[in-house]
Structures are given as C-alpha cells and as structure tokens.
Residue, then its C-alpha position, 0 to 999 in steps of 0.5 A: m469481502r469487506g464486513g459491515g461498511q467498516g472497511l477503509a473507503a468505508t469512511s467519512r472520506a467517501s464522499l462519491t454517489i451511486g451516480d457519480l461512481a456510474h458516470r465514474t466507470g461507465v456501470p450504469i447505477s442498475t448494474l451496481r446495485s446488481w453487483e452489490k446485491r449479489y457479490g457485496f461489491p462494491e460495498p458503499s458506506r452509508q450516511p444517516g438517511g441510508h445513501r449510498r457513499y463511495s470513495e476513489t478506491d471504489v471507482d478503481a476497483v470497479l474499473d479493475v473488474l471491467a479490464r479482469r472481464r474483458g481478459g476473459l475472467s468470469l464476474a465473480a472470479a474478476v470482482h474476488r480479485a479486484e476487491v478493495p483491501q480491508v484495511r481495518t487496523g490503519s498499519v500495513f504491516a499489521e494487515l500484510r502479516r493478517l494477509h500472509p500469516l507465513l511472513r516471518p518477522q525478525v527484530l532488526s536494527r534501524r542500522t539494517l532496515v537502512s542498508m536494505s531499504h537503500a539496497i530496495e531504493d538502489e535495485c529499483a533505481a536501477r531496474a525497475a519499470d514504472p513501479v509503484l513506490v510506497g515510502g514511510f518515514q515517520r517523522e518528516r526530518f527522517l524523510q529529508a535525508s532520503y528526499e532527494r534518492w525518493r524524488e529521482l525515484a519518482r521521476t520515472a515512477q507510476v507514483a511514489i507516495v511517501f507517509a511522514d507527519f507533514a505538517a504542510p504537504a506539498a500539492p501532489r503532482r506527477g513527477v515527484p513524491v506524494e506527501v501523505p500526513i499521518p496523524p498522531d493516533s496512526p500506527l503508521n507513527r511507528e512503522w517503516l515502508v518501503v515498497c517497489d511494486a514493479a512487475d520486474l523488480p517486487a520488493c517490500l520492506v515493511a518494519v514496526e517500531r518495538p514499544g517501550q523504546r521513546a526514551e532511546p534515540p532514534r538510532q538505537r531503536t530496534f524494529e520487527a520487520v518483515w521482507s519479501v520479494d513474493p510478487q504477491v506479497v508486494r502487490d498486497a502491501s501496495r494495495i494496502a499502502i495505497a488505500l491509506a493514502d486514499e483514506l489519508r489524502p484523497a486529493w492525490r487521486d485528481a493529480i494523478h492516475l493509477p491505473p488498475q494493476a494486472d495480478p502477479p504471479g506467484a513465487s516459485e519454490d527456488l524463491y522461497r528456499a532463497t527468501l529463507l537463506f536470505d532471513r538467516m543472513v539478515a539475521y547473522i550480520d544484524s546480531a553482529d552489529 
C-alpha cells in the first residue's frame, strides 16, 4: 500500500475529485470510499480542508482493478496487483532495486551502455508488438543523436516516453515520443533508462551515473547499471517510469490513452541462469574497453 498519502500520485499534481474519479471509472463514490476504508485503495492526497484529490494514475489503477475483477480475481487480489507504484525517491533505479533486491548492479562505461541500449532498441523495433517504451537521456542534447530511432519506435508503440531536460517539450501526440521535462533537482538527471515492456520482448536497462564525475567528459563517465529480461522486473520499471511521467507531465494522458496492462508471467530458472551468464560476459567485455 502507499503509505500516508505520500506516494507519487498523492502530490499537488493530483487534481481530480472523487466525483471525477467515479465519473471516469464508472465506480460509484460510495464504492470508492468503501475500497479506501477496507483496502487503502485508491489512496487520495488530501487538501488542507480534507477534500480527496486523485491523479490520472489513480484512474488507470481503478480501471485495472475492474479489468482484473472481470478476469475472475477477487477484489482483494485485484487491488493488490493493480496498486499504483509508490515512487518514494523520484528515481527509477532506486525504486527498481527496492522492489527487486536480487538485481545485481554492475559498474559499466558509457560506451557499453550505448551498445546495450542500441541492442534493446533494435530488437524492439524488429520484434516487439505494441510495446510500452521508456527512455531516459538526462540531457536533451544526448537524445538528439537517438531521436530518429525513438521516433521510429514510437510509431508502432502504445506509447514511447522520453525523459530529458527539455526547455520547451513538444505537445504530446500519438506516434511520436512523449517528451517529459526533468526538473533540475530530479534524480533522473543522473539516470539512464531503456525500457521495452512488451509481451513478446520484455527488456530493460536502468543505470545511475556514479557520483563525483561532473568534471569528466560525458563519454568517460561510468554508471552503476542493472538490466533484466524478466517480464515482472520490466513491468515494474515501466510502471515506475510512467508514474513519474504522470507526475512531471500529467497532460500527456490527454493525448494518449494507455489501457491497463495484464500481469506478465515470471521468469523461468533457465532465464535466470542465462542472465547470470550474460552479466559475467558484459563485465568482461566492459573491462576490456
């Protein structure tokens, strides 16, 4: 559960009343209040006068519960699986490691991250059907070198979201990357993200720039990185990033409807063993640069 109304959706960006939420989801106000009392869901932010306020992410979460109920889950199970992720830190890297502590960070060069990112992007373009895509580029100038790649990826994706220090982000519209500006104090200024959340090709690479490197040229900087092709890890990376996009640029939802995503299967033991082997291979390749 999100604690004390301090989750990402429980911020000043939450502007929907409980009546708005009821209208958008078709769930009566009395039922929403009953769910909140019994399950702590959906958990609103509170205005100084005590009035409830909700975000677009809460709308999606309630619709997700309804979809899971139609699929045969009990209300308690549907609520548990559809809860809005609590992004406590504003960092995809930190939140993903909190949810999946067995992920093994590796120190990698920027050159290796570029190669791994291009591999994920190329496979996504070649094979993924209706993916949800996320890219974190830190600076708008870093995005420019990959913008045409991401524009092509966005053309066939459910949505493609890119984070950077945009001074004047373009108006959101379907078929092009949704530009989400990063505030100067956001942890995303130090993070590198590539997420391809697709049923037939789940993959994510999430990294954070190591401290004390601001005097170094960008090409020489190193990152702590985690990666995964476990569908559940990838789905969590996607949900965390989308929750951050809802916080930093909620208006993107006005242009693009993203339906609730069904729960993915877990990774097999064979996939886990292959991941460990690939981790070791990447470490050797990176150290040889």
